[in-house]
N, C-alpha and C positions, 0 to 999 in steps of 0.2 A: 293068918291074921296079918303078918308083915307084908304079904303080897297085896292084900286088899287096900292098904293105906295108899301106896303109890297109884293104884288104879282109881281110887276115889279122888285123890288129889288131882290127877290128870283130868278127870271128868269135870270137877269144879273149875279148874283152870280153863278148860275149853269153853265153859259157859261164860266166863268173864272176858274172854278175848273177842274182839269184833270179828265178824265173819265177812270176808269180801264177797260182794254180790256182783252180778253181771250188770245190773242197772245203776245208773248214776243217781246220786242223791241230790236233792235240791237244798241249797244252803241259802238262808236269808240272813244277811248281815246289815243291820241298820246303823252300824257304827259310823260316826262322823270322822272325817279325816281333816287334817290341817289344810290340805289343798282345797277341799270343798269349802271350808270356812273362808279362806283367803279369796277364793273365786266369788263367793257370795258377797263379801265386802266390796270387792272390786265392781261387781254388778250393781250393787246399791249406789256406789259413787257414780258409775256411768249413767245410771237411771236418773239420778239427781240432775246431772248436767244435761241429759237428754230432755227432761221435762222443761228446764230453763230455755234451752235452744228451741224446742218445739213451741213454747209460749211466744218467743220472740219472732219466729218465722211463720207460725200458723195460727197463733191466737189462743185465747183462753180455753175454748172448747176442745181443741186438739190437745192442749196440755193437760186438761182434766181427764180426757179419755186415756191418755198415756199414763197418768198418775194412777188411775183406777187399775189398769193392767199391771203396773209395777207393784202396787199394794197387794193385788190378788196373787201375784207370782212370788213375792218376796216374804210377805208376812203371813203369820199363821192364824188370821182372823177366822178362817173356815174351821179351825180346830177349837176355837173358843176365844176368850179375852186375851189380848196381847198387852203386855205390860210396857206401854210406850209412854215415855216422858220426853217430849220434844224439847229442844233447846230454848225456844222463845215462847213459852206459855206461862200463863198466870192463873191463879185461883179465880174462880172455882173450876176452871177447865184445864188444869195443869196436866192431867193424865188422860191419855187417849186410848182407852181399852177397846174401843169399837172401830170398825172400818170407817164409818162416817167421820169420826173424830180425826183419824189419821188423814183422810182425804182432805178435810177442811184445813188441817195444818199445812199440808203440802201445797194446795192450790187455792185455798180460801173459797169465798162465794157461798158459804153456808150460813144462813141467818141464825142457826142454832149455836154457831161459834163466831160471834160478831167481831172478835178481836183478831181473828186469823186473816192475814193478808196474802198468804201463800208463800211459805218459806222456799219452795222449789221454783218460784217465779222470779227470784232475785237476780237473774242473769248470770248464774254460776257458770264458769268456764272450765274449771278443773276441780277434781276432788281426789284426795289421796289419804289412805289409811296408814297409820304407823302404830302397830300394836305394841303395847308394853308387855302383854302376855296373852297366851291362848291356853285355856284350860279345857281339855277334852276328857269327858268321862263317858265313854261308851257311846250312847245314843244322843248325847247333847254336848254342846261346846259353848263356852263363854269366852268373850274377848274383852279386853280393856285397853284403851290407848287413846290416841288422838286422831281426829280427822281434820285435815286442812282443806278448806274450800276457798277457791279463788273467785273473787267477784269480777264484774265486767271492767272495773278500773284497775285490775291487777292486785288489789288488796286481798291479803290472805286472812281468813278468819279461821282460827283453830278452836275446835270444841273437844271436850272430853267425852268419850263415847264408850258405853258398855253395851254389848249385844249378847244374847243367848240364842242359840240355834238348836232346833231339833228337826228330825225328819218326819214328814207326814207319812201316811199309809202308802204312798206311791214312791217313797224314797227321796222326795224333794226336800231340800234344806229350807226351813222356814224360820223367820225371826219371831221369837215369842217374848223376848225382853229387849227393849231398846231404850236406853237412858242416855240422854245427851244434855250437856250443860256447858256453859262458858267457864273457863278456868277461873279460879279465885284470884282476884286482882288486888285485894286489900290486905290489911294487917290481921 
């Protein structure tokens, strides 16, 4: 009986230990990294400036085409509604949960959004993100901070910005929450 216990214990232990195999295993890791988040924010800023410069040099149609590509690459509208609250919107069209609403905000020209004049067409020359914090929880990341955007006359507009990013099925980081507002200026 005393000989059986060690043999049984060794048998159970061998079942619990992983066995090395000759073939490599595939590992899928959808975790978001800080570097990916910062790169996505930088790409968003670069895209905003590019849409402005494209508008100035090639006109509204080229700016619109670029904005469409940017929205399709950066935002998660193909995954469902995006919780997008742009800086300069008013009721009843404050929130832009659809691609069409986002495009109208960035480049205007959509009769369904008559108050949109094209935020990305304002002649922006520079855009910089200053995160207050980045919160990464596995497959998603949220950021909060300021974005400073420089206009054609050198004046800097600073907005408060919150983003949430997730990865799509191909591992591409997508914006699924984008809240932007002007800082409180009153009492």
